[in-house]
MIVEXBA-526338 format. One line per 8 residues: number of its first residue (from 1); their letters; for each residue x, y, z of C-alpha. Coordinates in steps of 0.02 Angstrom, whole numbers. Layout:
NUM = A = X/Y/Z; ... $
***
This chain:
1 = XXXXXXXX = 327/2287/-3531; 298/2266/-3335; 129/2241/-3288; 64/2208/-3113; -101/2096/-3096; -220/2125/-2958; -275/1970/-2863; -461/1943/-2794 $
9 = XXXXXXXX = -477/1819/-2655; -621/1704/-2624; -714/1688/-2456; -634/1574/-2331; -627/1504/-2158; -464/1452/-2069; -425/1269/-2062; -347/1206/-1910 $
17 = XXXXXXXX = -239/1040/-1909; -228/925/-1774; -58/970/-1747; -94/1159/-1710; -257/1102/-1586; -154/1052/-1466; -76/1198/-1429; -177/1250/-1268 $
25 = XXXXXXXX = -96/1420/-1246; -153/1506/-1423; -298/1388/-1467; -466/1364/-1390; -590/1220/-1404; -755/1286/-1457; -881/1189/-1335; -1036/1253/-1416 $
33 = XXXXXXXX = -961/1200/-1596; -953/1024/-1501; -1131/1027/-1453; -1194/1102/-1600; -1110/962/-1701; -1190/829/-1588; -1357/907/-1608; -1342/917/-1789 $
41 = XXXXXXXX = -1313/725/-1794; -1455/687/-1654; -1542/565/-1774; -1392/454/-1799; -1360/464/-1609; -1527/413/-1555; -1535/290/-1699; -1367/205/-1653 $
49 = XXXXXXXX = -1442/203/-1463; -1606/136/-1505; -1524/-4/-1624; -1386/-53/-1487; -1511/-55/-1334; -1630/-163/-1446; -1481/-287/-1493; -1434/-280/-1301 $
57 = XXXXXXXX = -1609/-319/-1239; -1636/-455/-1367; -1465/-546/-1335; -1503/-527/-1136; -1662/-611/-1167; -1603/-753/-1264; -1458/-797/-1142; -1498/-952/-1032 $
65 = XXXXXXXX = -1535/-877/-851; -1416/-922/-706; -1449/-936/-513; -1349/-903/-376; -1347/-954/-195; -1220/-944/-46; -1193/-1043/118; -1076/-966/247 $
73 = XXXXXXXX = -963/-1062/361; -893/-988/543; -709/-1037/569; -705/-1058/774; -604/-1185/885; -732/-1328/935; -667/-1446/1069; -793/-1588/1147 $
81 = XXXXXXXX = -866/-1551/1315; -836/-1715/1399; -643/-1721/1365; -574/-1685/1535; -390/-1638/1487; -457/-1468/1441; -564/-1441/1583; -512/-1290/1680 $
89 = XXXXXXXX = -388/-1236/1530; -398/-1064/1457; -480/-1068/1277; -335/-1005/1186; -362/-1114/1020; -446/-979/926; -264/-887/902; -214/-1002/737 $
97 = XXXXXXXX = -361/-936/651; -292/-764/594; -291/-700/431; -176/-805/364; -266/-965/434; -444/-908/366; -353/-897/202; -288/-1070/216 $
105 = XXXXXXXX = -473/-1135/241; -519/-1039/85; -383/-1133/-20; -453/-1291/69; -622/-1273/13; -559/-1232/-163; -452/-1385/-164; -471/-1525/-308 $
113 = XXXXXXXX = -493/-1672/-196; -648/-1579/-110; -720/-1531/-296; -709/-1708/-342; -785/-1783/-188; -933/-1667/-194; -945/-1697/-391; -944/-1885/-355 $
121 = XXXXXXXX = -1071/-1889/-219; -1187/-1781/-316; -1136/-1875/-475; -1127/-1699/-570; -1041/-1791/-720; -1209/-1854/-772; -1268/-1664/-797; -1233/-1600/-962 $
129 = XXXXXXXX = -1197/-1417/-876; -1050/-1491/-799; -994/-1610/-923; -1018/-1541/-1103; -893/-1656/-1180; -993/-1820/-1138; -1089/-1778/-1299; -959/-1735/-1422 $
137 = XXXXXXXX = -1007/-1660/-1585; -969/-1751/-1758; -834/-1631/-1795; -757/-1675/-1616; -767/-1857/-1656; -679/-1851/-1825; -536/-1738/-1751; -512/-1883/-1623 $
145 = XXXXXXXX = -511/-2014/-1752; -379/-1924/-1860; -277/-1915/-1696; -281/-1707/-1690; -381/-1698/-1540; -367/-1802/-1374; -518/-1894/-1332; -597/-1810/-1196 $
153 = XXXXXXXX = -693/-1953/-1131; -530/-2045/-1085; -514/-1936/-938; -613/-1987/-772; -795/-1897/-764; -721/-1805/-606; -579/-1718/-708; -705/-1664/-837 $
161 = XXXXXXXX = -816/-1589/-715; -675/-1497/-642; -653/-1356/-754; -835/-1321/-765; -861/-1334/-567; -712/-1201/-533; -773/-1082/-658; -949/-1065/-560 $
169 = XXXXXXXX = -887/-1088/-400; -825/-934/-288; -756/-938/-107; -707/-784/-14; -683/-728/152; -807/-593/220; -722/-440/263; -651/-423/436 $
177 = XXXXXXXX = -724/-573/487; -690/-779/517; -839/-807/405; -808/-890/231; -940/-882/100; -976/-1022/-22; -1061/-954/-190; -1116/-1068/-324 $
185 = XXXXXXXX = -1187/-1009/-492; -1297/-1145/-598; -1428/-1152/-732; -1533/-1262/-600; -1597/-1166/-456; -1593/-1312/-353; -1419/-1365/-392; -1351/-1193/-360 $
193 = XXXXXXXX = -1423/-1206/-168; -1363/-1412/-150; -1192/-1387/-213; -1134/-1257/-78; -1216/-1352/68; -1138/-1519/6; -969/-1419/4; -996/-1363/175 $
201 = XXXXXXXX = -1046/-1535/244; -887/-1622/151; -767/-1486/218; -830/-1515/399; -807/-1703/379; -621/-1678/310; -594/-1566/463; -656/-1689/584 $
209 = XXXXXXXX = -566/-1836/495; -408/-1731/498; -419/-1710/699; -456/-1889/730; -309/-1935/606; -200/-1821/715; -275/-1889/892; -240/-2072/835 $
217 = XXXXXXXX = -55/-2030/764; -26/-1933/918; -80/-2084/1025; 25/-2212/922; 184/-2098/948; 156/-2073/1128; 140/-2260/1170; 325/-2306/1156 $
225 = XXXXXXXX = 385/-2123/1206; 288/-2154/1390; 366/-2334/1415; 535/-2261/1383; 506/-2116/1487; 437/-2230/1640; 601/-2326/1625; 715/-2166/1640 $
233 = XXXXXXXX = 611/-2108/1781; 628/-2274/1887; 820/-2271/1845; 834/-2093/1897; 740/-2113/2063; 848/-2265/2105; 1002/-2160/2072; 943/-2046/2205 $
241 = XXXXXXXX = 889/-2171/2326; 1068/-2243/2325; 1170/-2083/2337; 1053/-2031/2474; 1106/-2195/2561; 1286/-2197/2519; 1315/-2017/2571; 1217/-2048/2741 $
249 = XXXXXXXX = 1088/-1914/2685; 950/-1986/2781; 768/-1895/2787; 692/-1845/2954; 524/-1851/2915; 534/-1648/2887; 506/-1587/2700; 701/-1577/2632 $
257 = XXXXXXXX = 789/-1603/2799; 919/-1726/2836; 960/-1822/3005; 1129/-1713/3023; 1039/-1546/2975; 906/-1585/3114; 1039/-1638/3255; 1129/-1494/3207 $
265 = XXXXXXXX = 977/-1380/3229; 924/-1459/3393; 1097/-1430/3482; 1102/-1255/3418; 940/-1230/3508; 991/-1302/3668; 1145/-1219/3668; 1054/-1055/3651 $
273 = XXXXXXXX = 940/-1110/3804; 1094/-1158/3916; 1182/-992/3878; 1016/-899/3943; 1006/-1010/4099; 1194/-978/4139; 1161/-795/4112; 1012/-796/4221 $
281 = XXXXXXXX = 1094/-883/4367; 1243/-769/4359; 1138/-611/4376; 1039/-673/4516; 1199/-735/4609; 1267/-557/4577; 1117/-477/4644; 1127/-563/4796 $
289 = XXXXXXXX = 1313/-550/4825; 1295/-364/4797; 1147/-347/4934; 1253/-448/5065; 1398/-343/5025; 1312/-170/5032; 1210/-223/5200; 1061/-204/5119 $
297 = XXXXXXXX = 902/-306/5174; 903/-478/5082; 703/-495/5111; 681/-397/4963; 783/-523/4847; 655/-637/4753; 775/-787/4767; 798/-764/4958 $
305 = XXXXXXXX = 612/-732/4989; 557/-892/4887; 650/-996/5003; 548/-1101/5129; 680/-1083/5260; 688/-907/5254; 494/-892/5262; 499/-994/5428 $
313 = XXXXXXXX = 631/-891/5498; 549/-727/5460; 386/-779/5536; 492/-842/5697; 575/-669/5697; 409/-578/5678; 337/-663/5836; 498/-638/5929 $
321 = XXXXXXXX = 485/-453/5884; 300/-460/5947; 340/-539/6117; 470/-400/6136; 363/-267/6098; 223/-334/6213; 355/-358/6376; 430/-185/6344 $
329 = XXXXXXXX = 267/-106/6402; 298/-189/6571; 469/-236/6590; 641/-151/6594; 763/-182/6471; 866/-271/6594; 742/-390/6632; 805/-568/6599 $
337 = XXXXXXXX = 654/-608/6501; 680/-470/6376; 867/-510/6370; 825/-691/6326; 698/-633/6188; 812/-513/6116; 960/-652/6117; 843/-756/6027 $
345 = XXXXXXXX = 808/-621/5891; 983/-601/5855; 1008/-785/5833; 861/-786/5713; 938/-646/5613; 1096/-743/5605; 1018/-893/5537; 932/-781/5397 $
353 = XXXXXXXX = 1094/-723/5352; 1178/-886/5341; 1036/-955/5238; 1046/-813/5110; 1230/-858/5083; 1173/-1040/5058; 1060/-971/4923; 1205/-860/4854 $
361 = XXXXXXXX = 1304/-1035/4844; 1177/-1121/4770; 1144/-989/4622; 1337/-991/4602; 1337/-1173/4578; 1192/-1160/4453; 1291/-1051/4345; 1442/-1159/4346 $
369 = XXXXXXXX = 1345/-1301/4300; 1265/-1209/4159; 1430/-1143/4091; 1494/-1329/4098; 1353/-1378/3995; 1372/-1238/3878; 1558/-1303/3838; 1499/-1468/3820 $
377 = XXXXXXXX = 1366/-1413/3680; 1479/-1303/3598; 1608/-1458/3567; 1462/-1562/3510; 1409/-1398/3389; 1582/-1396/3313; 1586/-1580/3281; 1417/-1571/3183 $
385 = XXXXXXXX = 1462/-1416/3082; 1598/-1523/3007; 1490/-1658/2973; 1366/-1558/2903; 1480/-1456/2784; 1533/-1631/2726; 1332/-1678/2700; 1309/-1504/2608 $
393 = XXXXXXXX = 1435/-1547/2480; 1360/-1722/2447; 1194/-1635/2447; 1251/-1548/2281; 1263/-1703/2179; 1087/-1760/2261; 1004/-1614/2203; 1069/-1641/2023 $
401 = XXXXXXXX = 1008/-1823/2011; 833/-1754/2100; 817/-1626/1960; 835/-1747/1829; 716/-1868/1904; 602/-1730/1923; 623/-1674/1744; 590/-1848/1689 $
409 = XXXXXXXX = 430/-1877/1796; 362/-1700/1729; 378/-1754/1553; 304/-1925/1595; 159/-1842/1669; 133/-1727/1520; 126/-1874/1381; 25/-1973/1499 $
417 = XXXXXXXX = -104/-1830/1502; -91/-1796/1311; -109/-1982/1289; -267/-1999/1388; -336/-1840/1307; -297/-1921/1133; -350/-2089/1168; -519/-2026/1245 $
425 = XXXXXXXX = -555/-1927/1077; -511/-2057/970; -609/-2194/1059; -765/-2092/1070; -747/-2026/884; -778/-1867/960; -683/-1731/854; -774/-1580/787 $
433 = XXXXXXXX = -713/-1482/660; -656/-1301/684; -793/-1237/598; -986/-1230/597; -1120/-1176/461; -1205/-1033/506; -1291/-998/343; -1356/-1138/230 $
441 = XXXXXXXX = -1375/-1099/45; -1569/-1093/-3; -1641/-1115/-170; -1637/-939/-273; -1793/-869/-346; -1721/-719/-449; -1599/-736/-599; -1432/-668/-559 $
449 = XXXXXXXX = -1385/-667/-739; -1422/-585/-854; -1513/-427/-799; -1588/-383/-948; -1651/-207/-893; -1482/-153/-824; -1388/-222/-976; -1511/-139/-1085 $
457 = XXXXXXXX = -1500/27/-1009; -1298/18/-988; -1289/-30/-1171; -1393/128/-1229; -1297/243/-1118; -1128/169/-1175; -1186/182/-1367; -1251/359/-1333 $
465 = XXXXXXXX = -1091/412/-1252; -969/324/-1388; -1069/397/-1517; -1040/581/-1443; -863/550/-1413; -833/508/-1601; -923/661/-1664; -823/770/-1531 $
473 = XXXXXXXX = -669/684/-1601; -713/701/-1785; -738/884/-1760; -571/909/-1658; -471/811/-1786; -547/911/-1925; -511/1073/-1842; -691/1132/-1844 $
481 = XXXXXXXX = -711/1144/-1656; -550/1239/-1636; -519/1431/-1636; -367/1546/-1602; -353/1625/-1426; -474/1779/-1419; -562/1738/-1593; -743/1709/-1567 $
489 = XXXXXXXX = -818/1567/-1665; -865/1613/-1849; -1028/1592/-1914; -1031/1452/-2059; -1027/1536/-2224; -1092/1458/-2381; -974/1465/-2535; -1032/1593/-2670 $
497 = XXXXXXXX = -988/1547/-2856; -853/1639/-2927; -899/1775/-3041; -783/1823/-3185; -702/1992/-3165; -676/2099/-3305; -515/2086/-3398; -409/2230/-3447 $
505 = XXXXXXXX = -262/2253/-3558; -122/2347/-3528; 11/2350/-3666; -68/2220/-3758; -36/2087/-3614; -194/2004/-3545; -194/1980/-3351; -317/1882/-3262 $
513 = XXXXXXXX = -415/1953/-3111; -506/1854/-2973; -651/1916/-2877; -604/1972/-2702; -716/1928/-2552; -796/2087/-2552; -974/2150/-2622; -875/2234/-2774 $
521 = XXXXXXXX = -727/2180/-2870; -569/2285/-2844; -507/2328/-3010; -315/2347/-3036; -228/2496/-3132; -77/2444/-3232; 72/2565/-3217; 254/2550/-3262 $
529 = XXXXXXXX = 373/2512/-3143; 532/2618/-3104; 682/2589/-3203; 784/2523/-3048; 634/2396/-2995; 671/2230/-3045; 512/2142/-3156; 403/2024/-3078 $
537 = XXXXXXXX = 351/1861/-3166; 189/1884/-3254; 85/1718/-3270; -56/1748/-3387; -210/1666/-3340; -389/1669/-3413; -550/1647/-3343; -542/1459/-3336 $
545 = XXXXXXXX = -392/1469/-3237; -479/1586/-3103; -581/1430/-3051; -416/1343/-3020; -341/1452/-2903; -293/1388/-2728; -213/1477/-2581; -236/1335/-2450 $
553 = XXXXXXXX = -105/1286/-2330; -94/1116/-2421; -65/1188/-2579; 75/1289/-2517; 146/1149/-2434; 129/1049/-2588; 233/1193/-2686; 362/1204/-2564 $
561 = XXXXXXXX = 395/994/-2585; 376/1000/-2774; 480/1148/-2816; 613/1096/-2678; 605/1269/-2595; 764/1291/-2484; 725/1456/-2405; 547/1540/-2380 $
569 = XXXXXXXX = 506/1692/-2289; 330/1700/-2214; 247/1874/-2191; 93/1881/-2077; -12/2050/-2088; -145/1962/-2002; -36/1950/-1845; -48/1769/-1732 $
577 = XXXXXXXX = -189/1705/-1860; -56/1707/-2007; 91/1638/-1884; -28/1497/-1839; -54/1455/-2023; 133/1459/-2037; 154/1338/-1902; 20/1221/-1987 $
585 = XXXXXXXX = 125/1248/-2156; 275/1196/-2066; 192/1032/-2000; 122/985/-2160; 296/1000/-2244; 367/883/-2111; 216/752/-2143; 285/753/-2325 $
593 = XXXXXXXX = 457/689/-2256; 547/839/-2294; 670/907/-2148; 610/1089/-2106; 642/1202/-1971; 548/1364/-1933; 634/1519/-1862; 512/1623/-1750 $
601 = XXXXXXXX = 568/1814/-1778; 384/1862/-1729; 359/2005/-1586; 210/1890/-1505; 313/1725/-1502; 160/1629/-1574; 259/1503/-1657; 361/1467/-1500 $
609 = XXXXXXXX = 210/1437/-1392; 131/1322/-1522; 280/1214/-1564; 414/1224/-1422; 398/1122/-1262; 419/1279/-1153; 429/1466/-1191; 585/1498/-1092 $
617 = XXXXXXXX = 692/1414/-1210; 848/1478/-1297; 819/1540/-1467; 869/1651/-1606; 882/1813/-1509; 1011/1716/-1391; 1101/1650/-1553; 1110/1824/-1624 $
625 = XXXXXXXX = 1178/1898/-1464; 1302/1756/-1447; 1250/1696/-1264; 1210/1523/-1316; 1306/1384/-1447; 1197/1338/-1619; 1144/1179/-1569; 1051/1233/-1399 $
633 = XXXXXXXX = 938/1352/-1488; 862/1204/-1599; 728/1109/-1519; 583/990/-1584; 412/1019/-1608; 292/954/-1485; 168/875/-1617; 284/838/-1783 $
641 = XXXXXXXX = 448/792/-1848; 475/980/-1881; 598/1084/-1792; 591/1250/-1723; 713/1392/-1669; 600/1490/-1542; 607/1682/-1516; 725/1665/-1358 $
649 = XXXXXXXX = 738/1768/-1205; 881/1890/-1252; 863/2079/-1246; 779/2121/-1419; 880/2265/-1439; 1034/2191/-1412; 987/2051/-1549; 953/2182/-1670 $
657 = XXXXXXXX = 1123/2231/-1668; 1183/2066/-1727; 1046/2048/-1866; 1193/2041/-1998; 1226/1866/-1934; 1063/1806/-1982; 1080/1770/-2169; 1236/1671/-2115 $
665 = XXXXXXXX = 1126/1573/-1976; 994/1543/-2119; 1124/1490/-2246; 1190/1361/-2125; 1031/1301/-2090; 995/1270/-2271; 1146/1158/-2268; 1076/1041/-2162 $
673 = XXXXXXXX = 874/1047/-2186; 775/1028/-2336; 680/1196/-2313; 706/1344/-2193; 542/1451/-2152; 565/1610/-2076; 412/1677/-1984; 434/1859/-1968 $
681 = XXXXXXXX = 249/1922/-1922; 169/2075/-1964; 326/2160/-2046; 361/2269/-2196; 458/2246/-2343; 613/2350/-2279; 622/2233/-2121; 623/2094/-2231 $
689 = XXXXXXXX = 772/2165/-2356; 870/2161/-2169; 833/1978/-2159; 880/1904/-2333; 1007/1979/-2459; 935/1883/-2600; 776/1944/-2694; 751/1757/-2765 $
697 = XXXXXXXX = 698/1719/-2597; 528/1647/-2597; 415/1756/-2503; 240/1679/-2418; 111/1808/-2380; 2/1719/-2226; -148/1829/-2254; -302/1755/-2173 $
705 = XXXXXXXX = -451/1875/-2144; -343/2013/-2234; -441/2132/-2348; -404/2133/-2539; -344/2310/-2542; -208/2276/-2416; -157/2104/-2493; -139/2190/-2660 $
713 = XXXXXXXX = -30/2333/-2566; 82/2206/-2501; 115/2109/-2654; 146/2280/-2742; 274/2339/-2612; 373/2163/-2626; 353/2182/-2808; 430/2351/-2807 $
721 = XXXXXXXX = 564/2306/-2699; 618/2176/-2820; 559/1995/-2747; 504/1902/-2904; 443/1739/-2805; 285/1780/-2699; 163/1659/-2641; -6/1699/-2560 $
729 = XXXXXXXX = -76/1595/-2421; -253/1636/-2354; -293/1456/-2283; -429/1433/-2400; -464/1397/-2571; -528/1269/-2691; -412/1126/-2693; -372/1041/-2874 $
737 = XXXXXXXX = -251/921/-2937; -80/1011/-2964; -9/1168/-2894; -86/1296/-3026; -137/1479/-2950; -12/1470/-2800; 92/1605/-2856; 29/1799/-2851 $
745 = X = 75/1873/-3020 $
***
């Protein structure tokens, strides 16, 4: 006889695993739940905070106090005021102190030699703070005797102090300046101030000594060079003098002029003057000649008027003309006296004309003399030009010798100036360092470490934060602070003890009935199955078995692994909540080491969003349509070793036309994977029949937050359809050892 048993569900809460918590699109973090969890454990948080704060306060109070002091140096170029070599020269010595130059000075202050000198002068090796190995322990002595450890006392005191000194020292450049700060930390405030000051003094002395050494070295190097240059200058000047004498390039006293050059200049000047005089004489003679030819009065010509004879004749002519004028008033023109005066006037005018011609001859003679002088000067000039051309060729060699002598002389003068400067600095012992102290270290009055109050506050705050973070992580990993998207936080419900439902016999076959999560139990009425319906396996259970029923995801996962289930189909009447449980089941099976793949046949693509790297990947719909090859539809899960075939982005109507290919796809996957899980979402029995041809396929009903009547109706429907392997998974239950109570009979 075929009997249907009714199953009652216990009250449950959806369990979420960490693998699903990271699906940001489908799972929300319950912030209120996180803060409530911290508030419930506030006592522990406060206790841990107080304890660690007390420990930090005690530890900081017991630490030996340390003091810190600082000295500062300004790096700048410094020259002695009495150095005559630098007077009037522009001060450009600050240019070497750029960023790299200041960094070099910082490294010099941290140098081992400087630290050793300071420690030696201050006898730091006598202080236990700087030489802790001076008083070795008994264990250290034994290790030294056995040869396991090297005796630290074999090292010089400065070497032993060096490590401790460097750990306490800090030298750095003040930002955007040429100031170097020297910080030192010590348990003794007096040493904390004395050591930076001592380092600054040693640094200045080293800088000054380096400059003195540089001056002395320069003086020693310049002495033979100067002697050699003097000999070279003498030889070069001697060559210049010999060449000038042999080439007849004698100097005339004028700057850079020779005798031939001066003579050529003088003749050129004289020639120009003579040519001017000749032109002037010719012009004057031509003027007189033109006046005589044209019959003009010659008394208007300068050369004629300037003649003394002409001037006397003009005076006589004027007197005779006066007498004629006087006598003409009383005598007639035929009077002998008037005739005598007129004859005398004519004779005077003839003399004037004769004197004018003499003056013309004199001017012509003067022009001829100038012309002859010009010819002589031109001949001399041509001779001197040939001589000057030869002298110019000789001067080329002379200038080369003079340039060589001048270069040697300038180099000698430069070396002599540097030698005098270096000698003056070395002799006067005046070489100030290119740095000066602008701030000396003072004895500190406050402890730099440990700061008891800040350490205590930081420790308390850190403990409080770490405690809160640990609580929140525990809530997240356990899943109590996560909920699916759109679901409000559930109130925490206390579990109620199970009550034993009544047992009804049908055809003398006892069937156990569980208590459903409702107020009253739902009885199940037994009725016979149709003849063509395949029977459902009946698992007889008694009242004790009810307490061992387990519908959790972990129990179903163990069942799939233990029974080696190859193909399982998940039906989720609750929609996405059931699909979330199917994803959790897949990941649990993968954690057990089984190869499992999930096929997303849901309408909402919830498993795809939770497991796939992206929602637009090729999936089962593309495979059914035939758009992509088989291998391009299988993708790895984001949070586990499981695989998923996502929903895909093909047209669902076209994909349903190739639904007959789904069984072949599942069979092919079962050959490659240990378990193939098909998540169908909230579907019915008729749709499941299209997915699988075998009624022996395992059916998993993922039904969180679903009423008893609906679950019983679904189980009954699958039983009537001939499916004999039905597993109920609500996500809750009473975990027990073994796998009892997983199947719904």
